[in-house]
N, C-alpha and C positions, 0 to 999 in steps of 0.2 A: 394981229391973230393970237389964237390961247398958245399959252405954253404948254406947249406935249412933252414928255421924259424925257424923247431922243433929243430936242430941243434945248431942253435943260440939261440933258448930261451932255453932251457937246461944249457947253459951255463952261460945264463947271470941270471937264478936262482941261480946259483953256486957260480956265483960271488958277485951277492947282500948277500948270504949266507956268504963268506969268509970276504966281507969285513962288515959284522953286520948292514946291510939296512935293511931296511922293503921294501920288495917288491909292495909299491905302485906302480902307474901308472905311477908316474911321474919319479921314480927313473926305473921302468923298462923299461920306452922309453928311456931315456935319456943313460942307460945301455947299450942297443939292438944299437942303432945305435954309440955308440962309441966302441962294436965288430964288428959287421957286416961293417963298415967302409964307412957304407951309409950315403946321406945328407941326413938332415934332413929335413923333408917338410916343408914349408912355408903356413901358412893361413889368411887371413885376421882374423881382429882384428873381436871376437864376438859383436856382439850389446848388448847385456848382460853378464857379466861376469859370469863365469860358477862356480859352488858350488867347494870347496875345494877338494871334492872324485870326482869329475867327470871331474877336468882337466886331461888332457893325456888319457882319457882313450877311448879318438875318435881312436887314433892311435894306441894304446890296442887292441882294436875290431879288426882294421884292420889285426894287425900282425894274431890274432889269428883266422880272414877268411881268410886269407892266407894260414894261418897251414890248415885250413879242407880244400878249394880247392887242397893242394898239395897231401893230403891224398887222396881227391876225384881221381886225376889227376894218381896216381898210383896206386889205385886202378883199374880204368879204363883201365893204360897200361898195369897193369899183367894181366889183361881178356881177352883182344884182343893179349896180347902174351902167352898166357899159352893156346888162342883158334887155333892159326893160328901152334904151335908146337905141340898142341894135333894133329889136323890135320894133317899134316905131318909125323906126328907118328902112326897115323892108315895106312895112304896111304904105308908108308913102309912095318909094318905090314903084310897088303895086299898082298901086293908084294912079301914078303918073304914066306906068305903060300901056295903061287901059283907058285915059282921060282924052277925050277929042275935042275939049274947051277949051280956049287959047287963056280964058281968066285961070280958068282952073288948073292949066300946066304951069302956068306961071306963079301961081301959089303954091304948088306944091312943088316947084322947083326950087324956092324961096325956102317952103318949111326944110326940104330936103338938104340945102348947106346949112342953113342954122343949125340941124340936129345934126350932120358931119362933124361942124364945127365944135359943137359943144364936147360930141363924142374924145376930140382929139383934145380940148380945152381938158378934158377929165384926165387922159392919159398919160401927156404931160403932167400935169399937176402931183396926180399920185408917184410915178415916177420920182419925180424930184424929192417926193416927202420920202418913198423907200429908199433913194440912194443917201439922204440926209440920215435914217435910222440907222443905216449901215455901214455907215460913215463913223457915226458916232459908236455903235459896238465895235466896229472896229478898231476903233481909239481908245475905247476902256478896256478890250482885251489886250492890246499891249500894255496898255499901261498897269495892267493889274496882271499880266506877264510880268513884265520888271516888278512891279510890288511884292510878289511871290519871291524872284529871288533874292530883295533884298534882305526880307522875311528870316533867309536860312544864310545871311553869312551878317559875320561881326563888323561892324562900321571901320572901324578903325584898321582892321588887318589885310578883311577880305574873304579871310576863312569862312570856311562855314563854322555856325554855331550849333551851339546844343542839341536845337530842333532839326538842322542840317545835319547833325551825326545820327541825331538816332533817324532820320528817314535814308540818309546812304548807308547805315551800318545795318539795318534791315535789308533794304536790296541786296549788297550784298554777299549778307552771311546766306539767304535765299538764295541767293545765284551761284556759288559755294556749296551749298547742299545739295541744290538740280545738278550741277556738272560734276559733283567730289571731288572739289581743286580745293588749294590752300587758300590761307584768310589769315594774314596776320595781320594786328594789331598794337600802335608802341605808343606811347607818353611819354612825352617831353616835355619837362620842368627846367628854365631858367635857374642856374644856380646865382645864388647871392642876389635878386631881381632887386629887394627891397634895397640893399647895399647901394643901386645903380641911383633909381630912386633918393635916397635922402643922400649919395653925394652932389648929384648934379641935376635933381628937381625930376618932376613927372613929366616934362615935358624930353628927357632923354630916356626916362621909361617907357613912353610911344616908340618914339623911335627907336629903341632898342624892340621891341616888340614887333613892328614893322622890315628892323632888319632880321630879324631871325626870321621870319616867316618867308621873306626872300630866299634867304640862304636854303630854308626846308623845300622849295620850291624848285632853286636850284637842282638838287638831289632828286626829286621825285620824277616819277614817270604820269604820263599822262591821265592813266585809269588808276591811279593811285587820289585819295582826298587828304586834305587838310582843315581841321579843326579845331579856331582856338575851343580848349574846353572848360578854361575860365582862370582871369589873371595871367598870369606868366605858363598856363599849364595847355598845352600843345598834344593834338591826339593825330596820330599820320594811321592811317587805314591803307594796305597794303595787299590788294589780290592779286590773287594769283602768286603766292610767295610765302615761304616757309622760315622757318625762324632763324635759318642761316642766310637767306637772302634778307632778310630784314635788320640783321645785324649787322651785316655787309652796306645796306643803304646809312645805316646810321655811324656808322663807324665812316663811310664817305662825307657825313654831314659834321663829323668830329674834327675832320682835317679841314675842311672848307670853312669852318668856324674861327680854328685857331690861325687861319692867315688873313683872315678878312675881318677885323675890328669893324666897331662901329665910326668913323668920325663924326662926332657933334661939339659943332662950336669950336673946332680947331684944335678940336683932342679926342685921343683914341679910347675908345672906351673896350675892354675885355674881358670876355666872359667865356662860360660853358654850358651845357645842359646836360642832365640827368635822364637816364631812359629807363623804361621797361617793359619788355617785348612778350606780347603774348599769342602763340597760335589758335585757332579755334580748333577746340577739340567739337565729336563729333556729339551731335544734339545739345551742343550749348548755346545760348542764346547772346545776345548782344551785352546785358548787365553783367552776365557772367565774365563774358570774356575783357569786357572792361574794368572789372574790377580786379581781378589777374594783373593786366598789365599796373593797374595801380599800384598793386602793393608792390610788383616788381622797381617801380621807379621810388617807393620808399626803400625797396633793400638798398637802388643804387645811391640814397642821398646818403644813406647809414656806411655805406660802404666806402665815403668821403667823397663823393659829387665828382659831375666829368666820370660817369663810367655809366653801361649799358649792362643792364640783368634782364634774364630772363627769366618767364615768369615759370610756376611749377604748374 
């Protein structure tokens, strides 16, 4: 039986799952051509380098379009095939009704039975193929939805990454502008993080980042969003929150951190953070909001660390 795109697509998803590889567009594309044996198409280098999450999407979308074309062809072929067979069946049934010859009646009965069986077989076969195609598309949809989520998350902490920040901040700014609502953004930077890596090793540094993430989440609301901005720096997006409310949240976080050190290899590691808070101004974009919060973080660092500063 020919290896159709939906059959290969199902096999690709299963193989990626068996290998423990995420179903990213790149992995899907590579595995698809690996299983199908088809040569990978070559394309001229783009003038602008694509974003990391869009690499390979062109080929993946082409495969999906091919699968949809195949479904269309199948249903069109099925409709034509059933139309022809139904017409032949109707003609033989009409002949059977008017026939008076015993041999002719038996011949027509045999033909009608065969035609009915053929129609049933065609419907069953097409039904099974369409079910397999739908299953393949459903699996691909679920895997790609999971991959999209992973593409927006930091692998170590599970917080949003820079791409997730762009999407979330744009959405929250648009929402705040529509509803004339308040929106604050806090930049948080762990103090003396390099010293933790130097004194205890990079494993301790990673554990501290995850520990800090969990403490931030303990004071967040469901509507808030946490981003790992880079290294030991985090961003906290606070919808429906003014500067005073943001300062209150960060003050709670300071209290939690002071009494919750990281336990690492039978040792306790204490640290603090410096933060800057900016509240959205009318007509302000995300870049400007981030810049003001970042400047406030530097002010907090220069003030001796373990401080919260409000942006100008």
